[in-house]
N, C-alpha and C positions, 0 to 999 in steps of 0.2 A: 493466659497472660503470664508474663515473666515478672515475678516479684523479687527477684534477686537484686541486691545492691550492686552498684557498679564499682569498679576498681577504686575510683577516687573517694567515694563515700566510705567504702570499707577501710581504705588506708587511713583516711582522716580520723575515723572512729577508733581504729586499733592503735594508731600512733599519737592520738590526741593532738592532731595537727589542724589548724584552721583551714577550711576549704580554700580560702584565698591563697594560702601558702603551698598548696598541694604540688603544683608543677615544679616550683623551685626546690622544695624539699626532696622530691623524688629525683630531680636532676642531680643534686649533690650526692645522693645515695647511689646513683647508678653510673658514676664515672668509672672509667677503667682504673685499675690499681696504679698508683703512683702518678696520677694526672691532676690531682686536686690543686696542687700549688700552681701549676701551669695554667690550668683553667681559671683559677681565681685571679691570676695576673691578667689574663686575656679578658675576663669578665669585667675587671676593674677598668681596663682601657676601652673595651668595646662590647658591652653586654648584648648588643644587637646580633652579634655573631651566633648567639645561642637561641635566638627566637624560634628557629626551626625545631630545635630540641624541645623547647617548652611547648610549642604547638603540638608536637608528637605526643608528649606526656599528657596534655589536656585531652587530646583525641582518645588516647588509650584509656584515660580516666573514665570515659563514658562507657567503656566496654564492660559487659557483665560475664564474659567468658575469656579464657586464655586464647582460644582460637580467634576471637575478635581482635584481641591485642596483637596476635601474630599477623593477621591480615593488615592491620593498621601499620605495623612496623614494616611489612613487606612493601606496602604502597609508598611509605616514606623513603625507603632506601632507593627507590627509583627516581626520586626528585633530583634535578640538577643541583639545587642548593646544598645538597648533602655531600657534594664532591669537592669541596674546597681544599686547598693545601693544608690549612690549619686542621681541618677535620681528618683528612686522610693521613698525612705524613706525621703530624704531631700527635695524632689521636686525642685531640682536645675536643672530645664529643661524648655524648651519652653512650653508654654501653647498652646496645639493644638486648643483648643476652641477659644482662642484669635487670633491665626493665621487665623483660618477659618473666624472669624468675620471681621478681618482686610481685608482679601481678598474679602469678600462680600461687604464691604464698598467701596473698591477701584474698584471692577468690576461692581458695581451698581446692584447687585443681592441680593435677600433675601435668607437667609439660610433655606433650607428645609431638613427635616430628611429623 
């Protein structure tokens, strides 16, 4: 039986973050460089545009290994909702690489391709 803590529980414990705030806290940490202002503006106007990102983070939060996180990200990338103009051209979206790196740091595993 696997007794490892999942990504969300580990993150919340290490960062002293309430579990209810996990997805949004990770979202803001995992934005591409230079995109926070743009994303905050879009979030203020229409936060629903980022529901897919928050869903991805919550799903990744249940993972106990980096490999699980990678599989969840790969599945998410194939979804049509991730291909909007705002996400692709403006890069107003979660950085999947940053999410994977954060999960790796929290789970104490190295990232392997």
